[in-house]
N, C-alpha and C positions, 0 to 999 in steps of 0.2 A: 504494500500500500504506500502510495506517495506521501510525503510529509504534508502536502496540501490537504489531502483527504484526511490524514490523521488530525491535523489542526482543526479542520472544519467539523469533524466528529467531536472533538474536544469542546469546541465552542458551542456546538448544539447541545452537548451534555450539560455544560455549565448553564446555558440559557434555560434548559429544561429543569434545572434544580438538582442535578446530580450531586450526591454526597456519599460519604463513606466509601465502600468498596467500588461503587460505580464510578466515582471520581478518581479514586486511587489507581484504577486500572490504566489511566493515562500517564501516570507519573512513575519515574524511576524511583526506587527506594531512597536514593541519595539526593533527591531533588531539592533545589533551593529556589525560592522565589524572592525577588527584590522588588519592593514597591517603593518607588521614590516619593519624596514628600509631595503631598497634595492637600486639598481642603479637608478631606476626611482623616488622613493620616499625616499630620503636619511634620512629624519627625521621620516619616518613612518607616519601613519595616523590612526585616529579613526573616523569612520563614522556612523551616524544614517541612518535610511532608506532613508530619503530625499537625503542625500549625496551619498549613494550607488546608487540610481537611477540617480542622476546627473552625477556621475562618469561613469555610463553605457552609458549615452547619449554622453558624451565627448569621450568615448572609441570608439563608432561607427564612430565618425568623424575622429579619429586618425587612426583606423585600418580598412583596407579593408576587412580582414577576420582573424579569429582566429581558431586554431585547438587545442583541448585538448586531448592528448593521455594519458589516465589513465593507470598507471602501477599497482597500488595497491589501493584497496578500502577496508577499515576495518570498520565494524559497531560494536560499543561498546555502549550498552544502548541507550541513546538518542543522540549519537554522531557518526559522520562518519569522518574517517581520510583518506584523499586522497593523493596519490603521483602521479604526472603527469608531462609530458612535455608539455609546452605551446609553440605554434609557432604562431607568429603574423606577419602579412604582412602590414606594415604601408603605409598610403596614402602620408605622407610627411616624409622627412628625420628624423631619430632618431639616433643621433650620426653618426657613419659611415654607418649605414644601410640606403640604398636608398629606395624610394618608390617601392613596389613590391618585395623587397628582404625579406628573412626570418630573424626574430629575435626570439631568444628562451630563455626560462627560465625553470629551474627545480623547481617545486613547491610542497610544502607540505601544505595542507589546512585542517583545522579542522572545521567542521560544526556541530553545536549543534542545536537540534530541541526542540521546545516546541509547543504543540498542533498541531503537524504535519507540522510546519513552521520553517524556519531558524530564530533562535533567536540570536545566536552568531556565528561569523565566524572569524577565524584567518588565515591569509595568510603569508607564509614564502616563498618569491620569490627569487630565485637565478638566476639572468640573466647571460647569456653568455656575454662576452665583446661586446660592440657595440659603 
């Protein structure tokens, strides 16, 4: 399976609310995610697989649904670079966004693969004001 197909399957799973083993199936056991500072995580974060999975569980409690509108997808060697618009619909207020209203971010994400699984992921999230 091409990396493009793998990353599109991963994004579809995240969009569909995958957690636990369903989400872990996309990740290498030694995976590391870097989320650079943004409006939600001002100091940024570095997460191992356990923290990635924990964050996904928390995300399903916070967001009613999420939509990932991919604008560009570039495959280079063992890496995929994505640019997309994320739209989330929170269950509880987030800043000025009320439950059920849309919040948006423009995101660039770099995903690196090893043995067909995500080993490193870097997120650059640019949220619209909320």
